[in-house]
C-alpha positions in Angstrom: 75.6 -16.3 129.4 74.6 -19.7 129.7 74.6 -21.6 133.0 75.5 -25.1 132.9 74.2 -27.2 136.0 74.2 -30.9 136.7 72.0 -32.3 139.2 72.4 -35.9 140.7 69.2 -37.7 141.3 66.8 -40.1 140.1 66.3 -39.1 136.5 65.6 -35.6 137.5 66.1 -32.9 134.6 67.3 -29.5 135.5 66.4 -26.3 133.9 68.1 -25.6 130.5 67.8 -29.1 129.2 70.9 -30.6 130.9 70.3 -34.1 131.8 71.0 -35.5 135.0 74.3 -37.3 135.9 73.5 -41.0 136.5 76.6 -42.6 137.9 80.2 -42.1 136.9 80.9 -41.2 133.2 82.1 -44.4 131.4 81.1 -46.6 134.1 80.0 -49.3 131.4 83.2 -49.3 129.7 86.4 -51.0 130.6 89.2 -49.2 132.2 91.8 -49.8 129.6 89.8 -48.0 126.9 89.3 -44.6 128.9 92.4 -43.1 127.9 95.7 -43.2 126.0 99.1 -44.5 127.3 102.1 -43.4 125.7 105.5 -45.1 126.4 108.6 -43.0 125.5 111.5 -44.6 123.8 113.8 -44.1 126.7 111.6 -46.3 129.0 111.8 -49.1 126.5 115.5 -48.5 126.1 116.0 -48.8 129.9 114.0 -51.9 130.1 115.7 -53.5 127.2 119.1 -52.5 128.6 118.5 -54.0 132.1 117.3 -57.1 130.7 120.2 -57.4 128.2 122.8 -57.0 131.2 121.1 -59.9 132.9 122.1 -62.4 130.4 125.0 -64.6 131.4 128.0 -64.1 128.9 127.3 -60.4 128.3 130.1 -58.3 129.5 128.8 -54.8 128.6 126.7 -53.0 126.2 127.9 -50.3 123.7 130.4 -50.2 120.8 133.9 -49.0 121.8 133.5 -45.3 121.6 130.1 -45.4 123.3 131.7 -47.5 126.2 134.6 -44.8 126.5 132.4 -42.0 126.6 129.9 -43.7 129.0 132.7 -44.6 131.4 133.8 -40.9 131.6 130.2 -39.6 131.8 129.6 -42.2 134.8 132.5 -40.6 136.7 130.7 -37.1 136.7 128.4 -36.5 139.3 124.9 -36.7 137.8 126.1 -38.2 134.4 124.0 -40.9 134.6 124.3 -44.7 134.9 124.5 -45.5 131.2 121.6 -48.2 131.4 120.7 -47.1 127.7 124.3 -47.4 126.4 124.6 -49.7 123.5 120.7 -49.8 123.2 118.5 -48.4 120.4 114.8 -48.6 120.1 112.0 -47.9 117.9 108.5 -47.5 119.4 105.2 -47.2 117.7 101.8 -47.3 119.0 101.7 -51.1 119.5 105.1 -52.4 118.4 108.8 -52.1 119.4 112.2 -52.8 117.7 115.3 -53.1 119.7 119.1 -52.9 118.3 121.7 -54.0 121.1 125.5 -53.5 120.7 127.1 -55.9 123.0 130.5 -57.1 124.5 130.7 -60.9 125.4 133.0 -62.8 127.7 135.5 -64.6 126.1 134.6 -68.4 125.9 130.8 -68.1 125.7 129.0 -69.3 122.8 128.0 -66.0 120.9 124.9 -67.6 119.4 123.5 -68.8 122.7 124.3 -65.4 124.4 122.6 -63.5 121.5 119.6 -65.8 121.7 119.5 -65.4 125.4 119.4 -61.7 125.3 116.9 -61.8 122.5 114.5 -63.9 124.8 115.1 -61.8 127.9 114.6 -58.3 126.2 111.4 -59.6 124.5 110.1 -61.0 127.7 110.9 -58.0 129.7 109.8 -55.3 127.2 106.5 -57.2 126.4 105.6 -57.9 130.0 106.3 -54.5 131.3 105.0 -52.4 128.3 102.5 -54.6 126.7 104.1 -53.8 123.3 104.6 -56.4 120.7 108.5 -56.6 120.1 109.0 -57.4 116.5 112.7 -57.8 116.3 115.8 -57.6 118.5 119.0 -57.2 116.5 122.0 -58.0 118.4 125.5 -56.7 117.1 128.6 -58.3 119.0 131.1 -55.5 119.0 133.8 -56.9 121.1 135.2 -60.0 123.1 136.2 -59.2 126.8 139.2 -61.0 127.5 139.9 -62.1 131.2 143.2 -60.1 131.5 141.8 -56.9 130.2 141.6 -53.8 132.4 138.2 -52.8 133.1 137.6 -49.3 131.6 134.9 -48.2 134.0 136.6 -48.8 137.3 137.8 -45.6 139.1 141.5 -45.4 139.3 143.4 -44.8 142.7 143.9 -41.4 143.6 147.1 -40.0 144.6 145.8 -38.3 147.7 144.0 -40.1 150.5 
């Protein structure tokens, strides 16, 4: 059995040929090179979903069926808030791509809303993750009319 020992001191060599520890390991290297950071797809999807929802003119995210299932899931305790509904991402080591399915408000310029969503999502994802966003594809699936009933609002119960 070999005994490994490290002594801290002024260039002192311990028995067995193990050199003395002089300062912290990697003390001369920058902090950002001392390990690896991995960002999950879900993290980028949440950031992109929140950033897209901040854009004026976007009513909701998700295609018709996704919104319907999301509304039901939100009513179930612990079902989640649906922040990533309507958001798909691909995350590599240094780059990310985002696809958004959006519902816009009636009367807004779809071109301007899509450009605003792209700008906001790219800014938020790049600022928070350091990833280079190579593309943000916006698919407008529906237009919300002012007189349409909101599908995610809870209905009044019969019993109070």
